C-alpha atoms as a printed R data frame, in Angstrom:
    type eleno elety resid chain resno       x       y      z
1   ATOM     1    CA   MET     A     1 118.371  88.950 48.386
2   ATOM     2    CA   ILE     A     2 115.907  91.012 46.350
3   ATOM     3    CA   HIS     A     3 116.138  94.785 46.811
4   ATOM     4    CA   TYR     A     4 112.711  96.442 46.579
5   ATOM     5    CA   LYS     A     5 112.804  99.997 45.259
6   ATOM     6    CA   THR     A     6 110.981 103.041 46.572
7   ATOM     7    CA   ALA     A     7 109.079 105.350 44.233
8   ATOM     8    CA   GLU     A     8 112.040 107.754 44.367
9   ATOM     9    CA   GLU     A     9 114.489 105.022 43.422
10  ATOM    10    CA   ILE     A    10 112.298 103.950 40.517
11  ATOM    11    CA   GLU     A    11 112.405 107.507 39.188
12  ATOM    12    CA   LEU     A    12 116.213 107.455 39.364
13  ATOM    13    CA   LEU     A    13 116.203 104.108 37.550
14  ATOM    14    CA   ARG     A    14 113.872 105.579 34.942
15  ATOM    15    CA   ALA     A    15 116.283 108.458 34.325
16  ATOM    16    CA   SER     A    16 119.183 106.048 33.890
17  ATOM    17    CA   ASN     A    17 117.223 103.786 31.543
18  ATOM    18    CA   GLN     A    18 115.986 106.701 29.480
19  ATOM    19    CA   LEU     A    19 119.626 107.718 28.994
20  ATOM    20    CA   VAL     A    20 120.446 104.180 27.858
21  ATOM    21    CA   SER     A    21 117.532 104.351 25.418
22  ATOM    22    CA   LYS     A    22 118.756 107.666 24.011
23  ATOM    23    CA   THR     A    23 122.299 106.291 23.743
24  ATOM    24    CA   LEU     A    24 121.049 103.322 21.725
25  ATOM    25    CA   ALA     A    25 119.237 105.758 19.427
26  ATOM    26    CA   GLU     A    26 122.458 107.715 18.961
27  ATOM    27    CA   VAL     A    27 124.200 104.457 18.022
28  ATOM    28    CA   ALA     A    28 121.297 103.536 15.724
29  ATOM    29    CA   LYS     A    29 121.947 106.648 13.623
30  ATOM    30    CA   ARG     A    30 125.407 105.276 12.747
31  ATOM    31    CA   ILE     A    31 124.504 101.684 11.910
32  ATOM    32    CA   SER     A    32 125.127 101.020  8.224
33  ATOM    33    CA   PRO     A    33 127.419  98.947  6.020
34  ATOM    34    CA   GLY     A    34 131.032 100.057  6.335
35  ATOM    35    CA   VAL     A    35 130.889 101.123  9.988
36  ATOM    36    CA   THR     A    36 132.949  99.251 12.583
37  ATOM    37    CA   THR     A    37 131.537  98.110 15.897
38  ATOM    38    CA   LEU     A    38 134.366 100.027 17.595
39  ATOM    39    CA   GLU     A    39 133.056 103.253 16.025
40  ATOM    40    CA   LEU     A    40 129.645 102.509 17.531
41  ATOM    41    CA   ASP     A    41 131.284 102.004 20.904
42  ATOM    42    CA   GLN     A    42 133.040 105.362 20.701
43  ATOM    43    CA   VAL     A    43 129.771 107.126 19.828
44  ATOM    44    CA   ALA     A    44 128.094 105.555 22.867
45  ATOM    45    CA   GLU     A    45 130.854 106.369 25.338
46  ATOM    46    CA   GLU     A    46 131.029 110.000 24.244
47  ATOM    47    CA   PHE     A    47 127.237 110.412 24.413
48  ATOM    48    CA   ILE     A    48 127.023 108.861 27.892
49  ATOM    49    CA   ARG     A    49 129.823 111.001 29.298
50  ATOM    50    CA   ASP     A    50 128.366 114.125 27.689
51  ATOM    51    CA   HIS     A    51 125.229 113.465 29.752
52  ATOM    52    CA   ALA     A    52 127.018 113.358 33.118
53  ATOM    53    CA   ALA     A    53 126.934 109.570 33.376
54  ATOM    54    CA   VAL     A    54 129.503 106.796 33.075
55  ATOM    55    CA   PRO     A    55 129.379 103.641 30.947
56  ATOM    56    CA   GLY     A    56 127.918 100.844 33.040
57  ATOM    57    CA   PHE     A    57 129.740  97.991 31.307
58  ATOM    58    CA   LEU     A    58 133.212  99.524 30.928
59  ATOM    59    CA   GLY     A    59 135.450  97.832 33.493
60  ATOM    60    CA   TYR     A    60 132.622  95.646 34.852
61  ATOM    61    CA   LYS     A    61 134.403  92.425 35.868
62  ATOM    62    CA   GLY     A    62 137.150  93.549 33.502
63  ATOM    63    CA   TYR     A    63 134.961  94.104 30.440
64  ATOM    64    CA   PRO     A    64 136.968  96.394 28.109
65  ATOM    65    CA   LYS     A    65 134.331  98.465 26.280
66  ATOM    66    CA   THR     A    66 131.183 100.569 26.693
67  ATOM    67    CA   LEU     A    67 128.852  98.464 24.519
68  ATOM    68    CA   CYS     A    68 128.367  94.797 23.830
69  ATOM    69    CA   THR     A    69 128.052  94.469 20.034
70  ATOM    70    CA   SER     A    70 127.091  90.930 19.033
71  ATOM    71    CA   VAL     A    71 127.013  90.281 15.287
72  ATOM    72    CA   ASN     A    72 125.041  87.514 13.544
73  ATOM    73    CA   GLN     A    73 125.772  84.239 15.386
74  ATOM    74    CA   GLN     A    74 127.119  86.073 18.433
75  ATOM    75    CA   VAL     A    75 124.460  85.875 21.138
76  ATOM    76    CA   VAL     A    76 125.693  88.424 23.690
77  ATOM    77    CA   HIS     A    77 128.858  90.054 25.094
78  ATOM    78    CA   GLY     A    78 130.510  90.639 21.731
79  ATOM    79    CA   ILE     A    79 133.414  93.069 22.202
80  ATOM    80    CA   PRO     A    80 133.472  96.102 19.872
81  ATOM    81    CA   SER     A    81 136.356  95.825 17.416
82  ATOM    82    CA   GLY     A    82 137.509  96.655 13.929
83  ATOM    83    CA   TYR     A    83 134.821  94.373 12.490
84  ATOM    84    CA   VAL     A    84 133.158  96.204  9.591
85  ATOM    85    CA   LEU     A    85 129.389  95.807  9.415
86  ATOM    86    CA   LYS     A    86 128.145  94.618  6.042
87  ATOM    87    CA   GLU     A    87 124.825  94.397  4.220
88  ATOM    88    CA   GLY     A    88 122.753  91.541  5.603
89  ATOM    89    CA   ASP     A    89 124.319  91.509  9.070
90  ATOM    90    CA   ILE     A    90 122.386  91.842 12.293
91  ATOM    91    CA   VAL     A    91 123.976  93.376 15.381
92  ATOM    92    CA   SER     A    92 122.691  93.262 18.939
93  ATOM    93    CA   VAL     A    93 123.745  96.389 20.824
94  ATOM    94    CA   ASP     A    94 123.548  96.070 24.610
95  ATOM    95    CA   CYS     A    95 124.203  99.221 26.646
96  ATOM    96    CA   GLY     A    96 124.421 100.073 30.324
97  ATOM    97    CA   VAL     A    97 124.950 103.349 32.161
98  ATOM    98    CA   LEU     A    98 125.489 104.423 35.744
99  ATOM    99    CA   PHE     A    99 123.696 107.701 36.383
100 ATOM   100    CA   GLN     A   100 123.011 109.312 39.768
101 ATOM   101    CA   GLY     A   101 123.993 106.069 41.498
102 ATOM   102    CA   TYR     A   102 121.622 103.770 39.589
103 ATOM   103    CA   TYR     A   103 122.081 101.553 36.554
104 ATOM   104    CA   GLY     A   104 120.203 101.430 33.288
105 ATOM   105    CA   ASP     A   105 120.378  98.475 30.884
106 ATOM   106    CA   SER     A   106 118.695  97.831 27.530
107 ATOM   107    CA   ALA     A   107 119.442  96.080 24.241
108 ATOM   108    CA   TYR     A   108 118.187  96.098 20.660
109 ATOM   109    CA   THR     A   109 119.085  93.984 17.628
110 ATOM   110    CA   PHE     A   110 119.523  96.034 14.463
111 ATOM   111    CA   THR     A   111 119.455  95.046 10.820
112 ATOM   112    CA   VAL     A   112 122.259  96.295  8.602
113 ATOM   113    CA   GLY     A   113 120.599  97.010  5.275
114 ATOM   114    CA   GLU     A   114 118.397  94.228  3.937
115 ATOM   115    CA   VAL     A   115 118.476  90.875  5.717
116 ATOM   116    CA   ALA     A   116 117.084  87.450  4.868
117 ATOM   117    CA   ASP     A   117 113.391  86.833  5.532
118 ATOM   118    CA   ARG     A   118 114.020  84.154  8.159
119 ATOM   119    CA   VAL     A   119 116.390  86.521  9.971
120 ATOM   120    CA   LYS     A   120 113.683  89.198  9.944
121 ATOM   121    CA   GLN     A   121 111.324  86.640 11.444
122 ATOM   122    CA   LEU     A   122 113.863  85.833 14.163
123 ATOM   123    CA   LEU     A   123 114.112  89.512 15.137
124 ATOM   124    CA   LYS     A   124 110.357  90.041 14.963
125 ATOM   125    CA   THR     A   125 109.708  86.998 17.134
126 ATOM   126    CA   THR     A   126 112.378  87.872 19.701
127 ATOM   127    CA   ARG     A   127 111.128  91.447 20.022
128 ATOM   128    CA   ALA     A   128 107.510  90.288 20.346
129 ATOM   129    CA   SER     A   129 108.486  87.667 22.941
130 ATOM   130    CA   LEU     A   130 109.983  90.420 25.094
131 ATOM   131    CA   TYR     A   131 106.547  92.037 25.334
132 ATOM   132    CA   LYS     A   132 104.930  88.650 26.023
133 ATOM   133    CA   GLY     A   133 107.270  88.392 28.996
134 ATOM   134    CA   ILE     A   134 106.509  91.942 30.105
135 ATOM   135    CA   GLU     A   135 102.769  91.191 30.033
136 ATOM   136    CA   ASN     A   136 103.440  88.554 32.687
137 ATOM   137    CA   ALA     A   137 105.590  90.807 34.892
138 ATOM   138    CA   ARG     A   138 102.725  91.519 37.254
139 ATOM   139    CA   GLU     A   139 102.480  91.593 41.029
140 ATOM   140    CA   GLY     A   140 101.510  88.149 42.336
141 ATOM   141    CA   LYS     A   141 102.834  86.257 39.337
142 ATOM   142    CA   ARG     A   142 106.194  84.487 39.397
143 ATOM   143    CA   VAL     A   143 109.427  84.747 37.453
144 ATOM   144    CA   GLY     A   144 108.597  81.430 35.778
145 ATOM   145    CA   ASP     A   145 105.504  83.010 34.216
146 ATOM   146    CA   ILE     A   146 107.735  85.499 32.376
147 ATOM   147    CA   GLY     A   147 110.094  82.828 31.070
148 ATOM   148    CA   ASN     A   148 107.273  80.487 30.126
149 ATOM   149    CA   ALA     A   149 105.548  83.171 28.033
150 ATOM   150    CA   ILE     A   150 108.778  83.928 26.158
151 ATOM   151    CA   GLN     A   151 109.669  80.270 25.654
152 ATOM   152    CA   GLU     A   152 106.268  79.154 24.412
153 ATOM   153    CA   TYR     A   153 105.986  82.050 21.960
154 ATOM   154    CA   CYS     A   154 109.459  81.538 20.454
155 ATOM   155    CA   GLU     A   155 109.280  77.764 20.282
156 ATOM   156    CA   ARG     A   156 105.938  78.009 18.475
157 ATOM   157    CA   GLU     A   157 107.812  79.938 15.790
158 ATOM   158    CA   LYS     A   158 110.458  77.158 15.653
159 ATOM   159    CA   PHE     A   159 113.200  79.176 17.356
160 ATOM   160    CA   SER     A   160 115.146  78.144 20.465
161 ATOM   161    CA   VAL     A   161 115.779  79.815 23.809
162 ATOM   162    CA   VAL     A   162 119.268  80.181 25.275
163 ATOM   163    CA   ARG     A   163 119.328  78.672 28.771
164 ATOM   164    CA   GLU     A   164 122.610  79.833 30.295
165 ATOM   165    CA   MET     A   165 122.173  83.598 29.805
166 ATOM   166    CA   VAL     A   166 119.320  85.258 31.696
167 ATOM   167    CA   GLY     A   167 117.753  88.563 32.697
168 ATOM   168    CA   HIS     A   168 118.242  90.026 36.155
169 ATOM   169    CA   GLY     A   169 117.290  92.516 38.809
170 ATOM   170    CA   ILE     A   170 118.903  95.948 38.640
171 ATOM   171    CA   GLY     A   171 119.416  98.962 40.881
172 ATOM   172    CA   LYS     A   172 122.543 100.281 42.568
173 ATOM   173    CA   SER     A   173 124.213  97.177 41.125
174 ATOM   174    CA   LEU     A   174 124.084  96.201 37.461
175 ATOM   175    CA   HIS     A   175 123.061  92.645 38.259
176 ATOM   176    CA   GLU     A   176 120.856  91.949 41.267
177 ATOM   177    CA   SER     A   177 118.498  89.157 42.293
178 ATOM   178    CA   PRO     A   178 116.377  87.622 40.969
179 ATOM   179    CA   GLU     A   179 117.635  85.973 37.818
180 ATOM   180    CA   VAL     A   180 114.997  86.137 35.067
181 ATOM   181    CA   PRO     A   181 115.335  83.175 32.661
182 ATOM   182    CA   ASN     A   182 113.682  83.220 29.248
183 ATOM   183    CA   TYR     A   183 112.228  79.753 29.814
184 ATOM   184    CA   GLY     A   184 110.413  78.148 32.702
185 ATOM   185    CA   ARG     A   185 107.198  76.846 34.180
186 ATOM   186    CA   LYS     A   186 104.142  78.875 35.075
187 ATOM   187    CA   GLY     A   187 103.737  79.395 38.793
188 ATOM   188    CA   HIS     A   188 107.390  78.697 39.615
189 ATOM   189    CA   GLY     A   189 110.253  80.913 40.748
190 ATOM   190    CA   PRO     A   190 110.352  84.026 42.952
191 ATOM   191    CA   ARG     A   191 107.058  85.855 43.410
192 ATOM   192    CA   LEU     A   192 106.859  89.239 41.685
193 ATOM   193    CA   GLN     A   193 106.123  92.077 44.074
194 ATOM   194    CA   GLU     A   194 105.697  95.823 43.886
195 ATOM   195    CA   GLY     A   195 109.048  97.590 44.001
196 ATOM   196    CA   MET     A   196 111.000  94.960 42.087
197 ATOM   197    CA   VAL     A   197 112.906  96.271 39.074
198 ATOM   198    CA   ILE     A   198 114.053  93.677 36.559
199 ATOM   199    CA   CYS     A   199 115.615  93.442 33.126
200 ATOM   200    CA   ILE     A   200 113.827  91.045 30.784
201 ATOM   201    CA   GLU     A   201 116.028  90.096 27.837
202 ATOM   202    CA   PRO     A   202 115.151  87.242 25.485
203 ATOM   203    CA   MET     A   203 118.165  85.743 23.699
204 ATOM   204    CA   ILE     A   204 116.720  83.616 20.920
205 ATOM   205    CA   ASN     A   205 118.532  81.423 18.384
206 ATOM   206    CA   MET     A   206 117.539  80.537 14.840
207 ATOM   207    CA   GLY     A   207 118.935  77.030 15.261
208 ATOM   208    CA   ARG     A   208 119.739  75.032 18.395
209 ATOM   209    CA   LYS     A   209 119.791  76.556 21.879
210 ATOM   210    CA   ASP     A   210 123.392  75.524 22.567
211 ATOM   211    CA   ILE     A   211 126.093  78.169 22.973
212 ATOM   212    CA   THR     A   212 129.875  78.420 23.229
213 ATOM   213    CA   GLN     A   213 132.201  81.025 24.744
214 ATOM   214    CA   ASP     A   214 135.138  82.472 22.824
215 ATOM   215    CA   ALA     A   215 138.705  82.508 24.091
216 ATOM   216    CA   ASP     A   216 138.314  86.226 24.910
217 ATOM   217    CA   GLY     A   217 136.294  85.138 27.951
218 ATOM   218    CA   TRP     A   218 133.279  87.220 26.923
219 ATOM   219    CA   THR     A   219 131.801  86.589 23.478
220 ATOM   220    CA   ILE     A   220 128.977  84.031 23.475
221 ATOM   221    CA   GLN     A   221 128.142  82.399 20.124
222 ATOM   222    CA   THR     A   222 125.597  79.872 18.957
223 ATOM   223    CA   ALA     A   223 127.171  76.419 18.803
224 ATOM   224    CA   ASP     A   224 125.765  75.835 15.309
225 ATOM   225    CA   ARG     A   225 126.814  79.356 14.197
226 ATOM   226    CA   LEU     A   226 123.290  80.272 13.090
227 ATOM   227    CA   PRO     A   227 122.042  83.806 13.915
228 ATOM   228    CA   SER     A   228 120.807  84.913 17.326
229 ATOM   229    CA   ALA     A   229 118.754  87.948 18.406
230 ATOM   230    CA   HIS     A   230 118.523  89.867 21.676
231 ATOM   231    CA   PHE     A   231 116.136  92.550 22.941
232 ATOM   232    CA   GLU     A   232 116.012  93.930 26.495
233 ATOM   233    CA   HIS     A   233 113.821  96.245 28.543
234 ATOM   234    CA   CYS     A   234 114.065  97.361 32.158
235 ATOM   235    CA   VAL     A   235 110.707  97.232 33.950
236 ATOM   236    CA   ALA     A   236 109.352  98.079 37.383
237 ATOM   237    CA   ILE     A   237 106.696  95.910 39.011
238 ATOM   238    CA   THR     A   238 103.826  98.139 40.156
239 ATOM   239    CA   LYS     A   239 100.290  97.592 41.444
240 ATOM   240    CA   ASN     A   240  99.122  98.282 37.895
241 ATOM   241    CA   GLY     A   241 101.447  95.859 36.115
242 ATOM   242    CA   ALA     A   242 104.857  96.245 34.522
243 ATOM   243    CA   GLU     A   243 106.032  99.799 33.895
244 ATOM   244    CA   LEU     A   244 108.689 100.196 31.220
245 ATOM   245    CA   LEU     A   245 111.628 102.295 32.388
246 ATOM   246    CA   SER     A   246 113.470 101.910 29.071
247 ATOM   247    CA   THR     A   247 111.965 102.535 25.629
248 ATOM   248    CA   PHE     A   248 112.593 101.684 21.983
249 ATOM   249    CA   GLU     A   249 110.792 104.825 20.798
250 ATOM   250    CA   TYR     A   250 113.970 106.872 20.418
251 ATOM   251    CA   ILE     A   251 115.619 104.086 18.419
252 ATOM   252    CA   GLU     A   252 112.699 103.521 16.104
253 ATOM   253    CA   ALA     A   253 112.372 107.236 15.398
254 ATOM   254    CA   VAL     A   254 115.821 107.238 13.790
255 ATOM   255    CA   HIS     A   255 116.466 103.668 12.586
256 ATOM   256    CA   ASN     A   256 114.802 102.165  9.544
257 ATOM   257    CA   VAL     A   257 113.110  99.219 11.234
258 ATOM   258    CA   THR     A   258 112.463  96.401  8.773
259 ATOM   259    CA   ILE     A   259 111.015  93.848 11.181
């Protein structure tokens, strides 16, 4: 069942997503060669708690950390660890918070120093595809219109779209209906209506679309072990189109964006 949000609830969701966005910016300040993903996780947890919120992922279905940090061929749900970031890596940082009873959720894929040109193109395409999806998150359209826009854009650039991992509704629960795939057919799927709040999050692979899951029960990797990128925004469906509740502005004010 889809939960439609009131204007007041959307403002609470905005506050939560703005905190996620600021947390990601705080993490962005630390991303450089020699830093471990566990250090990034500690920065995020401290920042969230200092702002009267709690980490949204920590303990969710048993997940052990505050962030998901997915490096290179890891698609999503990478667990922060002693892994030391090195020049040429990319790392997707996915963050959630619970603030005033509502969840926020956003993700950004960072470069660590200089990365290969094709990797830059992967990140640029994935980020751009997110906004192609958002352009189609309009009242009266359908979920399939979002996925179709993302899929067509990425496949034109010779990248592939992960099928098994999808976006989602969000509110008092981290994951609500509807699911929001990053592929699909125009005019298909649930109808988008005012009051829906959804997370759109393209997960795009350099090689094949196939994925595997690690023995830890969480980490998703590309089957061919080629790089993957992930960007996510939380948006509200309004009479005037999609309204972003999260933002990358804080991140890009502090991180040297090379894409």
